[in-house]
Steps between C-alpha positions, in 0.01 A plus 500: 500500500258210449493134588630305801852488643667233709730630774760313712673677788735294710808500728656233716224521759170571320345458155190655344342379178182659366324629186348846460221542240382860516630848548416501866572211741435546868679290773325507836572331829614547863852584610774237465339332198782598264346797316762757581782241460390451136509875429840539664648216300382660177655827609830338593522314168434819298767691692774235510408230245658158557731647765193523725485122521145516367362324189229684314349363184235681295453604138447857616720720722391505858526820703399638841329840539529675829547835677384859455660522156281218367340708227831606342632141527179355347527731201827322414367146524358342185372150412609366842350319799498740791489377861373736771495437880213611722701759697488756218268788567427557128324160453139609585522837325305602188821634352664156512185333357499747207872429438427126490224549249734689268778250544604200286640306801362214710478566874533252794375678810545381855218638722276392781245776420275544201606751234165650384662725232644202319276274283645156571334163454388277787676218325839676535503525874743250650655386827837328551528166658788262570501189287660163564639483150860530628441341834812282471721804442598791721339743259141599578255512208224760500209515258213735432138390546165660415329653797173532320455201274208403281220317684220296353172494686360152543171628641262731311515864602166677521571865578223737595719805458763582229763766535670597169823696511433735214195715404526453127481189275549252790221646700272520197572140405431347838194716555370360171580143606309550820200600296173474681637281775525600862876561469616843597799630302695801612815674384793581729614776265864383505718241661585718799135507598436127490596442863257758633224366275549149634519631852160676459333216311208315654558172688418281196724307260704756303688463173773757437612540136817693415777513245756252614780665301490811721351391828812378674530791742149448639521122561613485865218710637231371277591135560496552881154644470376221278611242750268664752208500263370145461426372154656800330756487215733706288512453120792660321497464122777690325417751228669455165836664492518519881 
């Protein structure tokens, strides 16, 4: 599957309208924000169709994956949009991540925790909020919003220390850019090591550079740390094909 897909899921009480653009979309948020309700509505529509009282519109079939038989069920799903709730024990496993890589489906995953085995983009992490679009009706309208949006810096950033996610071309490039300046460039040796590198970095302005297409699982912890380090920033370009 390629491209973006618009999805509408609605019943007499609640309506969701959103677009997914990549093979992995993550929905985060606290309890009672409507995440599990969305997944349950997709499940009910798949099992009972229009008799469920649910309207579901999408160019691709929408399914729910759950339970200990997830692998067998997943093998029978093709070219579909698969919704998964956070209470499934298989979500953080390497076995599930490998199955996703070999799959031709799109996945919409509800989770409050990062999933380090899955390479998902920081731009495809969303929350759910209630909108006033249908305020005059009894139906509640819910929409997805980016948790980590693009930010433009209005003040020049002058880092004294640069942490690069990889140890190959990215590290070599930024080491070359630093040249004979006083900038120190170091490699984290992988996205899972970025947090510890930032934690151990000196108390100077730090610039962290990582692949935005695969850094989604690390965002919560790294952003919390950056907020504690004054004048530090995170730069997340996306590699071609990511």
